[in-house]
C-alpha positions as CSV (number, residue, x, y, z in Angstrom):
1,M,6.5,-11.8,7.9
2,S,5.2,-15.3,7.3
3,T,4.0,-14.5,3.8
4,N,6.5,-15.4,1.0
5,F,6.2,-14.3,-2.6
6,N,8.2,-15.9,-5.3
7,L,8.1,-14.9,-8.9
8,N,9.8,-16.5,-11.9
9,A,10.8,-14.3,-14.8
10,Q,12.9,-14.3,-18.0
11,N,15.2,-11.8,-19.5
12,R,13.8,-9.9,-22.5
13,D,15.9,-8.3,-25.2
14,L,13.2,-6.5,-27.2
15,H,11.8,-3.2,-26.1
16,G,9.2,-0.7,-27.2
17,K,5.5,-0.7,-27.4
18,G,5.4,-3.2,-30.2
19,A,7.5,-5.7,-28.3
20,S,5.4,-5.2,-25.1
21,R,2.2,-5.9,-27.0
22,R,3.7,-9.1,-28.4
23,L,4.7,-10.2,-24.9
24,R,1.1,-9.5,-23.6
25,H,-0.3,-11.6,-26.4
26,L,2.0,-14.4,-25.2
27,A,0.5,-14.0,-21.6
28,Q,3.7,-12.3,-20.4
29,V,3.9,-9.0,-18.5
30,P,6.9,-6.7,-19.4
31,A,8.8,-5.4,-16.3
32,I,12.1,-3.9,-15.3
33,V,14.4,-4.5,-12.3
34,Y,16.6,-1.7,-11.2
35,G,18.6,-0.4,-8.2
36,G,21.7,-1.6,-6.3
37,T,25.0,-2.0,-8.1
38,E,23.7,-3.9,-11.0
39,P,22.4,-2.3,-14.2
40,A,18.7,-2.1,-15.0
41,Q,17.3,-5.4,-16.3
42,S,14.3,-5.9,-18.6
43,I,12.3,-9.0,-17.8
44,A,9.0,-10.7,-18.6
45,I,6.7,-12.3,-15.9
46,P,4.0,-14.9,-16.6
47,F,0.7,-13.0,-16.6
48,K,-1.2,-15.5,-14.4
49,D,1.5,-15.6,-11.8
50,L,1.6,-11.8,-11.4
51,V,-2.2,-11.4,-11.4
52,K,-2.4,-14.1,-8.6
53,S,0.2,-12.3,-6.5
54,L,-1.4,-8.9,-6.9
55,E,-4.6,-10.3,-5.3
56,S,-2.8,-10.2,-2.0
57,E,-2.5,-6.8,-0.2
58,A,0.8,-7.9,1.3
59,F,2.4,-8.2,-2.2
60,Y,2.5,-4.4,-2.5
61,S,4.6,-3.9,0.7
62,H,6.6,-7.0,1.0
63,I,10.1,-8.2,0.1
64,L,9.7,-10.4,-3.0
65,T,12.0,-13.1,-4.3
66,L,12.4,-12.7,-8.0
67,N,14.0,-15.6,-10.0
68,V,15.3,-14.3,-13.3
69,N,16.8,-17.2,-15.4
70,G,18.1,-18.8,-12.2
71,Q,19.4,-15.5,-10.7
72,I,17.7,-14.8,-7.3
73,Q,17.1,-11.2,-6.4
74,Q,15.3,-9.6,-3.5
75,V,13.0,-6.8,-4.7
76,I,10.0,-4.7,-3.8
77,L,7.2,-3.7,-6.2
78,K,7.9,0.0,-6.9
79,A,5.4,0.8,-9.6
80,L,2.6,-0.9,-11.5
81,Q,0.9,0.1,-14.7
82,R,-2.7,-1.2,-15.2
83,H,-5.0,-1.1,-18.2
84,P,-7.1,2.0,-17.7
85,A,-10.4,0.2,-18.4
86,K,-9.9,-3.5,-17.6
87,G,-7.5,-3.1,-14.7
88,F,-5.1,-5.9,-15.6
89,P,-1.3,-5.3,-15.2
90,M,0.5,-4.0,-18.2
91,H,4.0,-3.2,-16.8
92,A,5.8,-3.5,-13.4
93,D,8.8,-1.8,-11.9
94,F,10.8,-3.7,-9.2
95,L,13.5,-2.2,-7.0
96,R,16.4,-4.3,-5.7
97,V,16.8,-4.2,-2.0
98,D,19.9,-4.4,0.2
99,A,19.6,-5.4,3.8
100,T,21.9,-2.6,4.9
101,H,20.2,0.2,3.0
102,A,16.9,1.8,4.0
103,I,14.0,1.7,1.4
104,T,11.1,4.0,1.0
105,V,7.8,2.3,0.2
106,R,4.1,2.8,0.7
107,V,2.3,0.4,3.1
108,P,-1.5,0.1,3.8
109,L,-3.2,1.4,6.9
110,H,-5.6,-0.9,8.7
111,F,-8.1,1.0,10.8
112,I,-9.3,-1.3,13.6
113,N,-12.2,-0.9,16.2
114,Q,-14.1,1.4,14.0
115,E,-17.6,0.2,14.9
116,S,-16.8,-0.1,18.6
117,S,-15.1,3.3,18.9
118,I,-16.5,5.9,21.3
119,G,-17.4,8.2,18.5
120,V,-19.5,5.6,16.7
121,K,-20.9,3.3,19.3
122,Q,-21.6,5.8,22.1
123,Q,-21.9,9.1,20.2
124,G,-23.6,8.0,17.0
125,G,-20.9,9.3,14.6
126,A,-19.5,7.9,11.4
127,V,-15.9,7.1,10.4
128,S,-14.3,8.8,7.4
129,I,-11.1,7.2,6.1
130,I,-9.0,10.0,4.4
131,V,-6.0,8.0,3.3
132,N,-5.5,4.2,2.9
133,D,-1.7,4.0,2.9
134,V,1.3,6.0,3.9
135,E,5.0,6.2,2.8
136,I,7.5,4.9,5.2
137,S,11.3,4.5,5.4
138,T,13.0,1.5,7.0
139,L,15.6,-1.2,6.5
140,P,14.2,-4.2,4.5
141,G,14.2,-6.5,7.5
142,N,11.9,-4.1,9.4
143,L,9.4,-3.6,6.7
144,P,5.9,-4.0,8.1
145,E,3.1,-5.6,6.0
146,Y,0.7,-2.9,7.2
147,L,0.3,-0.4,10.0
148,E,-2.6,-0.5,12.4
149,V,-4.5,2.6,13.5
150,D,-6.7,1.9,16.6
151,M,-10.0,3.9,16.5
152,A,-11.3,2.6,19.9
153,N,-10.8,5.8,21.9
154,V,-11.5,8.3,19.1
155,S,-14.5,10.6,19.9
156,I,-16.8,12.4,17.5
157,G,-15.2,15.5,16.1
158,T,-11.7,14.1,16.4
159,T,-9.3,13.9,13.5
160,L,-6.3,11.5,13.5
161,H,-3.1,12.5,11.7
162,M,0.1,10.8,10.6
163,S,1.7,11.5,13.9
164,D,-1.0,9.3,15.6
165,I,0.2,6.2,13.8
166,K,2.2,3.9,16.1
167,L,5.3,2.9,14.2
168,P,7.3,-0.3,14.8
169,E,10.9,0.1,15.8
170,G,13.1,1.3,13.0
171,V,10.3,2.6,10.9
172,T,9.8,6.3,10.2
173,I,7.4,8.5,8.1
174,P,9.6,10.8,6.0
175,E,6.8,13.3,5.6
176,L,6.9,14.0,9.4
177,G,10.6,14.7,9.2
178,H,9.9,18.1,7.7
179,G,8.8,19.3,11.2
180,D,6.0,21.3,9.8
181,A,2.4,20.9,10.8
182,D,1.4,21.2,7.2
183,H,3.1,17.8,6.5
184,N,1.3,16.0,9.4
185,H,-1.6,15.1,7.1
186,A,-5.0,13.9,8.4
187,I,-5.7,10.1,7.9
188,A,-9.2,9.6,9.4
189,N,-11.9,11.3,11.5
190,I,-15.2,10.6,13.2
191,H,-17.9,13.1,12.3
192,A,-21.5,13.7,13.2
193,V,-24.0,12.1,10.8
194,I,-25.8,14.8,8.9
195,G,-29.5,14.8,9.5
196,A,-29.4,12.5,12.5
197,A,-32.0,13.4,15.1
198,T,-30.7,14.4,18.5
199,D,-34.1,14.4,20.3
200,E,-37.2,12.3,19.8
201,E,-40.0,14.2,18.4
202,G,-43.2,14.4,20.4
203,P,-46.7,13.5,19.1
204,A,-48.0,16.0,16.6
205,E,-50.8,18.3,17.7
206,A,-54.3,17.8,16.3
């Protein structure tokens, strides 16, 4: 992908809620890096840098370059804790990635050609998006920024499922590996608009 994300961070020695609060007062976000052969590492990231990165959808499903006191690590964002009322980041978990080992991560779904689809443009239906992302498994080098779902040929009354997603080479959806229809979850549909008139009403009788 053309998008590159670079974050600078520092090691932190203090832990606990009190230490985390002090970090936030200093405009730092506590975080942890784990995975691979190295031990877990507690770090702090400048608040403004993380907030700016989080504005991009690609940040959530992209290989990130994390510079911790001069040590470069390739990671993905695995979990993010936000303030329940204000929404700003309070803590982040990063997972180290290895080019030779598959990773499991959620990526967004982009539903294209909604308004020009058969079910909407020709049949007067409406699109309902059921899920906005899906969990995939792939090698880091094959990680897509998002997955496209083309609605162009979808008719009214039709439901799309996970199995309808066209996956790039080397990418799988672990949920479908169970081989059970119950795991092939619905992702979107086009349905009739409730209350829509099907025939024009004639003039009322006097």
